[in-house]
N, C-alpha and C positions, 0 to 999 in steps of 0.2 A: 365452468371448469369441471365438467363431468369426468374428465380423463384423469383426475387425481387418483393416485394409488391409495391403498388402505393406510399406509404409513403417513402419506401426506394429509389425509383427512384427520388422522389422529393428531398430527402436529397442529392443525388449525385449531384444535381444542385445547392445546397447551396454554395454561395461564402463566405467563412469565412472572418471576418473583421480583419484587421491588425492594430497594433500600427502605429500611424502617421509616425514615423521614418522609419518603414519598407516598407511603400508605395514607398519609393525611394531607395530600397535596392541595386539597380544596381549602385548607386552613393555613397555607404557607404564604408568607409575605417576604419581600426582599429585605436584606440587611447587609451592611458592609462586612466583608470577611474579617474576622478578628485578628488573623495572623498575616494575611497576604495583602500587599499593597501594589498598585500599578507602578511599573517602572516609568521613569522620565524618558520620553522618546527623544531621539536626536532631532535636530532642527529640520533635517530633510523629511523625516516622517511626520513631524508636526505640521509641516506645510501641506502634506498630502491628506492628513486627517485632522483638520482644524476643529471639526465639530464633534468628533468621537474620540480624540486622542486622550482626553482627560477622564474618561469613564473609569469608575472604580471596579475592583473585583468584588463580586456579589455572591452571597450565599442566601439561605432562607431560614426563617424561624417560624414556629407555630404561633399564630395569633388569631383571635376571632375575626372572621370575614363575613360580612352581612350577606352580600350577594356578588355574583360575577356577571360581567357583561357578555352579550352575544359576541362571538368571535368569528371572523372570516379569515381563514388561513390558507395560504398557498404553499405548496411543497414541490421540490424538484430533486430528482436523482441525477447527480452530476459525475461524469467520469466513468471509470470501469466499474463493473459489478462487484459487490461484496455481500456475502451472506448476512442478512439481517435488515436490509433496507426496507422491506415490506413491513417488518415489525415496528420500525420507527414510525411509518405512516399509520399503522393501526393504532399505536399509542397516541399519536397526535389526534386522530379522529376521536378515540375514546375520551381523552382528556377534554377536548373542545366541547364535546357533547355533555360531559359532566359539569363543565363550567356553565353551560347554558344549552338547553335542548335544541335551540334554533341555530346553534353555531354551524358553520359550513366549512368544508375542506375541499379545495380544488387542487388537482395535480397538473403540473405543466409537463407536456409530453416531450420525450426525446432530449432531455437535458436542458441546459441553459438556453438553447435556441428556442425552446418552447416559451420561455419568458419573453424573448425578443419578438417572436412572431405571434404571441398570444394564442398558442396552441395548447388547449387544456381539456380536461374532463372533470366533471363534478363527481366527487367521491362520496359514496354512501355505504351503509353497512352491507348491502347486497354485493356491491363491487369489491369491497375490502375483505369480506369474510373468507373467500377461498384462498386469499393470499396471506392470511395470518401465519406467521412463522415459516413462510416458504422462502426458498432461495430465489435468486435472480432479481432482475429489475423489470420484469415484463408487465407489471401493472401499468407503469407509465413509460417504460423505455428510458434510455439514458443517452448521453452524448458528451462530447468534449469541447463544444463551442466555448470560447472565452468571451466574456462581455468586456470589451476593452475600448472600443471607439466611442466618441461622443454620441454618434447616432445610435449605437447599441444601448448605451446607458439611458438615453432619452426614450428609446422604444421600451425598455424594461420599466421605466417610470410610468409611461403611459399605460402599460399593461396592468401594473398593480393599482394604478389610479382607476382604471376602468372597472376593475373588480371590487374596488373599495376595500382592499385587503388591510387587515390589522397587522398581519405579519407574513413574512416569506421565510420558509425554512429551506436552507440549502444543505443537502446531504452530500458531502464530497470529501476529497482529499486536500492536500496542501494548496494546489492551484485553485481548486473550486472555492475553498474558504478564503483565499486571498481575494478572489472575485467578490465573495460575500462582504468582505471588509470594505471594498471600494463601493459596492452597491449601497451599503449602509450609510456611508458618507454622502453619496450622491442623493439618496432619498432624504437625508437630514437637510442637505442644502436646499432641496426642493420643498422643505417643510411638509413632507409627506407623512401621513399617519402610519404608513407601512414600515414596520421595523423588520430588520433582517437578523436571522439566527442561523448559526452554523452548527453542523453535526459532523464529528470526526469519523470519516470512512476511508478505508483502504486496506486491502489484504496485505499490502507490502509492509505494513507496520512502521512506515517512515513518517507518519504524522503523529509525533509525540514530543513532549517538551516538559517543562516544569509543571504544567497544568493538565496535560493529557497523558495518562499512563499508557494508553493503548487505543488504537483505532479499531472500530468494530469490523468484523470479517476476518481478522487475522487469526483468531482462535480456530474458526471453522476450516479455513484454508490450510493451516498448518496441520490440522488433524487429518484432513483428507489426504494431503501429500504424505504424511507420516505413515498412514496405513499402506499406501502404495509402496513407499520406500521400504518399509519393514517387510512387505511381501516379496519385493524384489531381492532384498538381501538374503532372505531365507531360501529363495529360489536359487540364487548364486551358490550358496553353501550346499544346497541339495544336489545340484547338477555338477558342482565343482569345476565349472569350465567357463563361466561368463563373467565379464567385468561390465557392470552397469554404470554408464556415465549419465548421471541424472541431473538435468538442469532444473533449477527451482525458480519459479516466477519471483519477480522482485526487480523492477526496472532499474533502480539505483542501489538501494541498501540491501544488505545480506541478512536482514532479520529473519526472514522465512527459512533460509538455508540453515541458519544457526539454530533456530527452534527445532527444525526437523532433525538436525544432527543430535541435539540433546535428547530427542525422543527415540531415535532409532540406532545410534552409534555406528555409522558407516566407517569404513576404513580410512577415508580421507574426505574432509570437507574444506573446500577453499572459501576463505572469507575475503571479499573484495577489499574491505577497509584495512585488513592486515597486510594484504599484498601492496596496497598503496603506501602504508607506513614503512614497510620494509624496502620499498622502491624496487620490487622484484620485476625484472623484465620478462618478456614472453618465454624466452629460452629457459629461464630459471623456474618458471611455473611448470613448464612441460617436464623439465628435469626432475622436479619434485614428484610429479605423478609417476613418471617412468621408474624412478628409484623405488617407490613403494611397490610397484608391480614386480620389479626385479627381486626385491627382498622377500616378498611373499612367495615368489616362484622358488627361491632357495629353500623354503620350508614346505614345498610341495603344494602350495596354494595358488592355483592359476585362476582365481576368481576374486570377486570383491565388489565393493560399491563406492563410488566417488560422487560427491555432491558438488554442483557447480552453480553459483548464483547467476541469475540471468544477466545482470549488469556487469559481470566481472571484467569483461574485455575493456571497458572504459576506465578501469582502475589500474590497468597495466601501463606503466609510464611510456614505454616505447610505442605501444599501440596507440595510446592517446595522442602522442605527438604525431604519429603517422596520420591519424584521422584529421587532426587540426591542419596539417600541411596539405592533405588531399582536399579538404574543404576549400582552402584558399585557392589552390590550383584549379580545381574543377569549377568553382564559382567563376573564376577569372576566365576560364576557357569558355564557359557557357555565355557569359556576357560579352566576350570579345570575339564573337563570330564562330563559336563552336569549334575552336582550333583543335582541342583534344578529341572531340567526338568524330571529327573528319579524318583522323589518322587511321591508317590501316592497322589491324590488330597487332601485327608483328612489330610495329613501330612505337606502340604505346608505352611499353616498358622503357625503351630507350629515351623517350620523351620525358617520362617521369624521373628517370635517373638523373637527367640534367636539371630537374626542378626540385627534387626532394633532397633533404640532407642525407648524408651517408648512412646514419643510423636508421632513419625512416625507410630508406630504400632496402636496407638489409632486412628490416622487419617485414616489409612487403614480400620479399622473396621467400620468407619462411612459410608463407601460406600456400595451400594447394591452389591450382589454377582456377578452380570454380569460386574460391573465396576471393581471390584477386579480382576476378571478373565482377563479383558482387560488390566489392568495395569501389570499383571504378565506374560501374554502370547504374547501380541501384541507389538513386539519390532522391531526396524529397524535393518539393517545389522550390525550395530556397537554394538548391544545389548541394546540400549537405549529405554526406554519407549516412545511410540508414543503418546504423550499427545494431539497432535492436532486432533487425531481421536476420542477423548472422546466427546460424545454428551453432552456438558455441560448443555444445556437447559433441557435435560431429567434427568440428574444427579441432578440438582437443584430441579426439580419437585419432584423427589423421596425423597430427604432429607427434603424438605419443608412439604410434605405430612406426613412424619413421625413425624415432630415437631408439626404440627397442630393436629395430632392424639393424641399425648401426652397431648397437652393443652386441647383437648376436654375431655379427661378422667379426667383432673384436674378441669374442668368447666370454663376454661379461654377462650375457643373458641366455639362458637355455630353456626358458619356460614356453608355455603356449598362451597366446593372447587372442581371446575371442570377445571383442567389445560389442556392447549393445547400447545404443543411444536411447534416452528416454527424456521426455519433457513433462514435468509436473506444472501445468499451466492453467488453462481455462476451466478445467474440471473443478478447480477449487474456488472459482469466483461465484458460482451460482448454486452451490450445494445447499441442502437443507441446513439451516444454521443450528449450531450446537445450543444446548441449554444456556451455556455461558453467554453466547452472542444474543440469543433471544432475550434473556434477562437484561443484558446490557443495553440492547437496542430499545426495548420497551421503556427502560428507565430514561434513556436519552430522549425518547419521544415525549414522555411526560414532562421532563425538564424543559424541553423546547416549548411546549405549550405554556408552561409557567413563565418563561421568558417573554413570550408574546402577550400573555395576560397582563403582565406588569410593565409592558412597553420598554423593555431593555434593549435598545437598538445597538446592533453591531456586536453581539455577544456570541460566544461559543458555549454550547452545552458540554459540560465536563462531569464525568463520574470518576471518583477516586477510591482508593483502598480496594481495588478490584481483585487482589489476591485473596481477600477474605470472602466469607459467604455473602451472598447478595444482600441479606438483611443489614450487613455492616457497611455497605458502600456509602460513600459520602458524595454530596452534590455540590457543584461549584459552577459559576458562570463567569467567564473571563472575556474582556474586550478583545475582539479579533485583532485589532491593531497592536495589542500588546505582544502578539506572536509574530509580528512582521519585522523583517530585517532587510537591509539593503544587501543585495547579492549581485555579483558580477556574472551576467549571463551573456555569452557570446560577445564579450567586450563592452557591454552596456550595463550600467547599474540599474537594478530593478528592485522595487519593493515587493517582497514575497514572503510567504510563510516558508521557512527553511525546512528542507527535508532532513529528517533525523537519521543519521547513519549509525551503524553498530559502534558502540563505545567499547574500545578494547580494554578499558579499566573497570567496566561494570561486571557484576556477578555472573550474568549469563555467559559472556565470553570467557571470563576467568574460570568458570566451572568447566566449560568445554575444553579450554586450554589444559586444564589439570588432568583431564581424562583421555584426550585424543591420542596420546602416544601409546596408551594401552590398547586402543581400538585398531591401531595400524596393522599389527600382525596377528593379534588374537581376534577371534570372531565373537565379539560381544554384542551381536545383533539383537535388537529389540523389535518386537512386532506389536505396536499399540492396538492394532485391530480397528474395526469400523467404529464410527462415532456412536456412542450410547446415548439414548434419549430417556431412559428410565432405569430403575434399579438403584444400586448403590450410588449415593450422591457424590461420594469421593471420586467416582469414575465419571458419572453422567454430568456433573456440574464443574468438573475440574478445570481451573484456568490454565493458560499456557505456562510451561515450565519457566519461561523467561520472567514472567510476572512473579512466580513463586520465589525464584532466586533473588530478584530485586527486593521482594518483601522481607526475605531473611536478613538482607543487609540492613534494611530500615529498622528491623526489630533489634538488631545488634547495636545500632547507633543510639537507640533510645536509652 
């Protein structure tokens, strides 16, 4: 990788900081966690995890250890990219070699499909060195294949058996770690020596619970986006003529949008979970945006910034109902002789009017023609509408423009509206990880190696107390099946690790709620600037504001 920049080379030499307890990881042995106990799983989950469901929550303590065995570890990057994945791999390699110099690390290529197909590379220091503390997943590649069928589980078992692996580390989000839990159970059923360990990864921030404070990658992505948003807000104020409609990545939850709002103070930030709680329909959401623009125009401010979570459209009740009804109609049309697809364009709306409920048809009519076309034609292989492909920021601009035009005719709006769409997305997934994410990921990698060393099958590596300095972080290993719940997905009950949505009663949202009214009309824009890798630790190592607010609450409760 001779094409590394000077900064990238410097980052390869960064030595991540560890929690104090992990500085002596060669002398750590498992022990039952003194305060936390595993929950009793419901009968349906016990039936799915008969061999791993009773595993206890484990932490570690210092004791003399005479020697360590040679380890052979497999690792896979699963799902979308998140800054820090390479640092987890580097830590796994370093720890395995510290346990025994003949230990080996192999990486499965292109996500879980690499396990099924036995596509791998052997990782050594020469291969890993240029990737230390780098962004992206390009050392191994990634993928979204799910190991679900009996044939896939058996193929995965044959792969780990052929390599004689002591452990398999799955670095991924909620779906990937759900996969990890089922793989751990399957390997146990096969009496395999290979244990499975999960590592919490996703920039969306929706893999968190009582044991996981934060997934890695969230800090870096939020800081990349906040730099961009802060710059756009100052540009809007400087030119005094643009409204930036900024969509923030986050497939379901609004954690990233909330964190970026706390860091930059835009005039309006829509929170999907709040819209769902208030049962706001699409008209009400558009009205809220248009009202803000109208009020600012009355103060001579025809500019501003509006943050929109990527997944917001599916939280708006009338749109959600429309999508559900369209899915049923279009699936039926596809399987029943392509009745809908065969209709002439001018007849399709009439056909849908006869099939949709009145509310859903009214919702459909609110959309511009190009969005209607996308909803009706752009479907996945199962016949479902691909909502994630809708450019929500452009849709909202179109609907707001229409509302402002109506108000202008009524004499209610006299401002100038010059909107600019912007999507903060893929640029945050593979950025150079922050010091926080480097420290976090290196700690997760060391802890994962410990889990494998002590044969703790079906566990998630967890680091807690993350709002404090790295030396004060705490380590924890939790059975993956403890995080699994039954969830209704498309009419079927499925055992999954639940996505964590924004809690409207938690300090991050409450802090935002307390300040946002002030941000609406006054320009309290903040510019966090680019990620800092050196200098003042209060800046360079600062955790996300969401974590700091949560920590303040914990301190008050003590």
